[in-house]
N, C-alpha and C positions, 0 to 999 in steps of 0.2 A: 759211824766211820767210813762209809760209803760215800757220804756227803763231803767228807774232807779231801776225798781222792777224786772227786769229780772235777774236771777241768773247767775253769770259769775265766772271763776276762782278765778278773783283779789277779788271780793266781799267774795266769800268763804273763802280765805285768812283774809281777813280784820276782817270779822265776829268772826273766831276762835281765832284771835291774840288778840282781845280785850276781849274775854272772858276768855282767857286762862289769860290774865294780872289780869284780876277780880277775877276769882279763885284762882289764886296764892296769890293776897292780902289777900283773905279769909282764905285760908289755913294756910299762914304764921302767920295770927293774931290766927288763932284756935290752932296751934302749941305753941305758946306762952301762949294762954289760957290753954292748956291742962299740961303745963310743970310747970305754978304755980298754978294749981288747980283753975282756973278761977280768980284768983286774982294777975293781973300782977302788979309788983311794977312800979312806974312811971318813975324811972330812967332808964329802959330799953326801953321806947319809943323814948328817946334821939337818938338811933341807929337803930331804926325800919325802918326809911326810907332808910338808906344806904344799910341795910341787904337785904330789899324788891327789890331796884333797881339792885344792882348787881345779886341777886337771880333770879329774873324775866329775866334779861338781858341774864344770861348763858342758861336759859331755852329756851329762844326765839331760840337764835342761835342754840342749840342742836336739837330744833323741826326743824329747817329749815334743819340742816345738815342730820337729819334722814327722812326729807321728809314728816314729820308730816302733814304738812300744805298743801301738794299737793296730798293728799288721798281724794277720792271721799267715804265720810263718810256712805252712805247708803249701802255699802258693805263692812264695817268693819269686821276683821275676825281676827284670832289668830296671823297672821303676824303682822297685824296692832299693836294689842296689844303688842307684843314683842317689836316693834318699840318704842311705847310710854315708856315701862320700860326702853329700852335701851338709850333713850334721855334723861332720868331722871337720871339714874346712871353716865352718861356723865356730866350733868350739875351740879349735887350735888358733885361730885368729884372735879371737877374743881374749884366749889366755896368753897370746904372743903380747897383745896391746897392754894386757894387764900387768905382764913382766916388764914392759919397757917403761911402764909408769911406775911401778913400785919396785925395782930391780933389788933392793937391801931385803924385801921380804923374802925373798928366794935364794939369797946368797949363801953359799957359793951355788951355781947351777951352770953346767956347761950347755948353752944355748942349742947345739946341734943336736942334743936329746929331743928337742921339739920335733925336728924333722924325721929323725929315726922312728920315735913314737908315733908318729901319725900314721906312718905306712905299716907298722907294725900292728896297730890298733885297728886300722882299717881292714886287714887281714884276718884278724882273729876274731873282730866282733862280727866281719861277714861270713867267716866260715863257721860260725856258729850257727848261724840262720840257714847257710846252705845245708849244713848237716843235717838239720830239723827236717828239711824238704826231702834230703836224699833218704832219710831214714824212713820217712813216710811212704814217698814212692816206692822205694824197693818193698815195704811191708804190703802196699798196694798191689804191685805188679805181681806178687807172689800168688794172689787171688784172682787176677786177670786173665782172660784167655790171650796167648800172642796172636797179634794180628799183621798182614802183609798190606803196607800202605802202597798203592798202586797211581804213581802221578806225583810230580813237584810243583807244587803250586801253593798261593798262600793258604788253600784250605787244607793242605797237607800239615801246614804248622797248626793251624787250628784245632785239627784232629788230635795230633800229638798233644797238646794244651790239655784239651778235654780229658786226655786218657790220663795225663799226668795228676790231673785235678781229681780225678774218681768220677769224672761225669759219664762215663761210658765203661761198658764191661771189657774193654779190650787193652792191651798193652802193646804199643808198636815194636815190633820185632826188627824190622828194617823197611826202607822205602826203595821203590824201584820206578827208575826213568823210564816212561814209555817211549816209544819210537818216535811218536810225533814231537817229543819234547827237547829241551837242551841238553843234550848227553854231557856237555861240560860239568853238569853236577855230580856225575859219576864219581864217587870215593870222596866226597863232601859230606858234611853232617848237617843234620837239622835238628836242634834240641838234642844233640848227642846220639842221634840215630842216626846210623850211618844209610848214605845213598848207593844204590848197587845198579847196574845195568839191565835191561830186559832180558838179557839171556840167563840171568841168574835164578829165575824165578823159580823154576823146578828145584835146583838144589836148595835154595833157602827153605823152600816147604818141606823138602824131605830131610835136610840136617836139624832144623827148628823145631819140627813138628807142628807146623803151621796148618790150621784147618779152617781158617777166616780169613777174608781179605776184603778191603775197603777201596773203591775206587773214587779217586778224587778229582781225576780228569774228566772233562767233557770229551767223550769220544762220538765218532759216527758208527752208527748202527753195526756195520759189518765189521769194524775194530772191536766193538764191544762184543759181539758175538762170538769173535775169533778168540778174544781174551778170556770169555766166560767158558768157552770149551776147554781153551788150555789148562784154566784153574780148575776145573772139573777132572780134567784127566789127571791132573797132579795130585788129586785127594783133597782139594779144597771143597766143602760142601756148604759154606756160609759165604755168600757173596753181599756187600753192602755198597750202597752208592751214596753221596753227599747229596741231601737236598738242599736247595736255595731258598732263600726266602728274602726278597727285595736285595737281591745279589749278594748277600752274606751267606754264610755257612749256618745253616738252622739244626739239621737232626740227620741221622742215618736211618736210612731205608733199605729194606731187603730189596735185592734186584730182582724186578718183576719180570714176568712173560711179556709184558707192556714194552718195558726198556729193550728187550731182545727182537720183538718183531716189529713194533711200530716204525711205520713209514713217516717221517719228519718232512713235509713239504717246504721245499727252499724257497718258494715264490709267494709265501701268505703275503699279502698286502694289507697290512692293518690300517694304513691311512685310507685305502679305497673302503675298506669295510666301514671305519668310522664315518667317511662322509655318507654312506650309504643309510646307516642307521642313526646318526646322531641328530636328535630333535623329532624323529618319526614316531607315529603312533603304531606300534606293532601287534599284530594280533597272531596267535600261534595255537595251531589245533594240535592235539597229542601232546599238549605241554608238559603231562606228569611223566613221559616215557624218556627213554634214554637220550634219544636225538632231541626232541621237543624241550626237554628240562634244560639242556647244554645250549642249544639255540635260545632260550629264554635267557640265560646267565649271560651268553655271549652279547645280545641286543642290550642288557643292562650294562654290563662292561661298556659298551661302545656308545653309551649315551641316549639311549632310546627315551623320549620323554614320556611314553605311557606303554605300558604292556597289558595286554588282556589275554589271559591264559585259558584256553579250554581244554577239557578232559572228561571222559565219563566216567573215570574212577576216582571215587572219593578220597582214597587213600593217597594215591599220586599226586591228585591234584594239592591235597594238603600239605605233603611233602616238599613240593616245588613254592608252596605258597608261603611256608616258613622259610626258605632259601631267600625269597623275593618278596616279602612282605608288602611291597609298594604295589604289587601288580593286582589287578583286577582278577578274580577266579570266578569261572563260569563253568557249571558243572553240567554237562549235557552231552548227548552224541551227534556229531555231525549227521548223521543218516535223519536227524529232525531238520527238515529244511526250513520249516516255518520259524522255530526258535532262531536258527542259525543267521537268518534272514534279518530277523529283529534286533539281535546283538549285534550283528554287522552294521546294520544302520546306525544304532545307538551308538556305536563306539567310534564311529568314522577313521578307521585305519587306514594309513598310508602305505603300510606293507603286510601281507598277509602270508604266513609260512604254515604250510599245512604239511603236518608230520604224523597226522592221526592214520593209524593203518594196523589192521592185522597183519603180520611179519611171521608167525610160527608155521612152518611148511606144513608138518603133520598135522596140526589143529585145523589147518584152513582145508586141508584134504578132506577130513574127519566133519568138516562144518563147512560146506561149500556155500550154501546159502548165505549164511552170516559173513564169510571172507567176501562175498561179491556185494552183499548189501553194504557192509563196512566201508570197504575198498573203493569201489566203483561208485556207487550210491553216494557215499559221504565225500569222495574227491568232487564229484559232480555239482554236490550242493554247495560246497567251497567256492568253486569256480564261479558258478553262477550267482552266487550272494554276494561275491567281490565284485562282478560285473555290476550287477544292479546298485551296489553301493558306492561305485565309483571310486573303488579301490587304485591305487597307482600301479602296485606291483604285486603279483602274486607266485609265490614260490611253492613248487609242488616237491615233496622229497619223494624221489623213487630207489629202485635197488636194480643192481645187477642181475637179480632174478627175473628181472623182466624181459632180458636178453634171449630169445629163442626158449622161450619158458618149458619147462617141463612140470610144472604145477601149477595148482590153482591160484597161490598166491602171487605168483609171477605172472601169470596172465592177467590177473585183475590189475596190478601195476601198470602193465603194458597198455589195457584199455586207458587208464587215466592219463597215460603218456600221451596217448593219440588224442584223447579228448583235450588237454590241454594246448596241444599244438594245433588243433584246426578249429576251436571255437572262435566264432565271432566276438572277440573281446573288446572293441571299440577302444576306449583311452586307456583300457587297463592291460598292463603288458603281463603276459602269463608265461613262465619258464618252470620246467622240470630240471631236476639235478639229480643225476643217477650216481650210486657209488655201491662199493662191496660193504663187507662185515666191518663193524667198529669193535674195536677191543674192549671187552667189559661191560657190552649193553647187556640189557635184561634180556633172557634167553638165549644169550649167544654160548658158544661151546666152551671158553675161558672159565665164567663162573660155574658151570656144570663140572668141568674138569677138577676146579677147585674143591668143590664138594666132595667127590669121588674120591680124592687124594686124600683129603682130610679123614674120609670114613674109611680107610683102609684100603681103597681100591674094590674090583678092578676099576681101570679108566676103560670107558668102551668109546670105541671108534669104529664108524659105520663102513668105512674101505680102508686098506691103505694106500691107494692111488688118490684119495679124495683132497683137494686143494680148494682152498680159499683166499681172499684179498682181505687186508687188515689194516686199518687205521686208527689213531686214538680218536675217541668221540670231539675233545676240543677242536682237534686240527681239521677234522671232516667237517664239523658244522662251521668253523670260519671258513673254509674254502665253499660251504653252501653260500655263507654269506657274500662271500666275494665274486661267486659267478652270479650271484643275482645283481651285484652291482653291478656289472659290467653288461647284463642282459638287455637287450633291446624289445623283447617280447617274442614268443614262438618258438625259442630254442629249446632243444634238448641238451643238457650240458652234462659231460661225463667226466668224473674226477679221476686223475691217476692214481692207482692204489699200489704202484709199485708191482713186485714180484708176487705171484701167488705162493702160499704156503701150503706145505703138506700137513693135513690135520694130523697125522699120526707123528710128525716131527715134533709139532707142536705139543703133543701129549708128552713125549720123549723129554723135551726140555721142561716142561711144568714139573715132571716127576723129579728130574734132575735138581731142579730149584729148591724143591722140598728136601732133597738129601735123602730119597728113598727108592734109590733105583733097585736095590735088592729087596724091596718090600712089596712095591705096586707093580701090577702087571698089566697089561696091554690086550685087551680083547676087542675083536672083529666082531661086530654085531650085524652086519649088513645096513644097506641103504634103507632108509625109511620113505614111506609113500612120498612121491614127489621130488626125491631130493636126485640131483645129479651130482656126477663125479668133479665136473670143473665149471666154475662160473665164469662168465664172461662179462666184459663192461661194453664192446662196442659190437652192433649188429653187423656192419660191415667196414669196407674200408674210405666211406666218403666222409668221416670226420674232419672237421677243419680245426685247426689250431687256432688259439686265442694267445694275447700277448704274455699269459703264462703258462709254463711248460706244464704244470698240473691239471690245467682245464682244457677240456676240447668240447667241440659242438659235433653231436652226431648227425649224419643226414636226415633231413625232413621226410617224414612219411606223411602223404597227402591222405586223406579219407574226408570225402563229403561230408559236410556237419550234419546234414538232415538224415543223411542215410546212417550215421555213426548213433546220432541221438536215437533213431528209430532201431537198431541193433541193440543199444544199450537197453530200452525198455524191454525189449524181449528178453535179453539176459537177466533182467530182475524180474520178469513174470514167470520164465520158464522153469519147468522143475529140474529140465537136463542141462545143469550150468555148464559142463565140459563142453558141449556141441555147440552151445551158444558162444562160449568164449572163444571156441576154434573158428567161428564164423567170424569173429572180429579180428583175432590173431591168428592168421594161417599157419604160422611158424609154431604154434602151441603144438608140443608133441606129448601130451600126457604120459606121465609116468606114475601110476596108480599104485 
């Protein structure tokens, strides 16, 4: 019995075929009734059956020709409506021609009935299909969560269509025009969903019990932050954004902390980056890390002819190798100068990007010897091997923690900046690029907060006044390549990271994004060894502007290279790493 009730394509065709025949009978009778002011002379009934049989026959053939019976009608739209009209035009045209050729077959027959029935039939048969869709949508919407759509653009229409077809678990309750958009759309409808002005957001949320919103417009970061705060204050705890793939709507994603905090440089020059990387052989150290792996992906994207990826972590190297299978994978530490020289000479790199470093401040404090060896000796080895191999350009990735450092990690990075800026490099151009935190990198605060929130809290913040700079990993890496492209050698570039963000505000926003303001507490645990409240990007006011507003050049610090090499040797050999670092970096104010 259940098999008989199960819907199939054949049953759907039979269902609509029988209903179309019944509706055609009803509309033809209605056409006669309208023609004769609801008093049909009896003599016209003698040819009624003949007219009906020929007309319905032509209609059924036309419907099959235009594939009307092969459409899933819960998805009916404008294209299907057009086909219904086309099928009617074809059927009634053929019927009219047949009538003109064989008028005696239909006599008596009032010809105006053809026109009347044409419109009645389109209305009735179209209404049947629309009713099917409306019933399906009504049933589906009762199980979907009401959502507020923010923005009026083609993506909005795509979201509504996806909701009506059941592809997403939401049903649009209203559309809101954002301030930057055309307000003339207020009061209009998109797929039967009314468009409201931005001032109606709170009342719509309150009156319709809306707890979710989808942002379809592309907003500036400050606008997105203000909008999110407004939605959250109004009780919306689920905010989605539209992800684009190839410029088209792809899927919905949760609004992330990266969306709210990321600084998007407006002067990324991808043509300059492509000109720098395309056709070059690029060697990347620390290629399994957050920065190194993204730089590897960017170099592949911009057309590097060959990639050599170096990392001492087997798993990290395996992971990036899976993403870039054509790359050469080299597993060793940059502290091994002999292997590094051999690999560098064999590969023949045009560009070397050195991203390998220990960067976790408390771990470096607890393992000073390892931090100095990896960060200082490793970088020196990379620079020396690059010079020996005749590499065209070497890019040293540095950090804002090198500015007036208070920890061993920052001091070691400052030493590497000094070596890069003062070494006798011959034809090799050596530059360092300094920037702050990147959002979502391994060991950064955001993944840590996510784990703490998902575990039920508390979220631990070291100090209420602590601030940090943030940038998205892809954009930071592109700016690194862009700075390297314009470098002449010897520069220390500084990336503009925008305004610093309070870490406690970051924690609050992340908790709010999870909708757990009442569940997750924030605990202040105190500064860890080596940490400072505020990071800086500039040592002094001597920086120079470049043609890009996001890239500056710091003033050069001269350090006789013979003296620097001697001091680095002492640093590597001595047990008192802090004292030796202070000898090279006088501004190093250690905060153990």
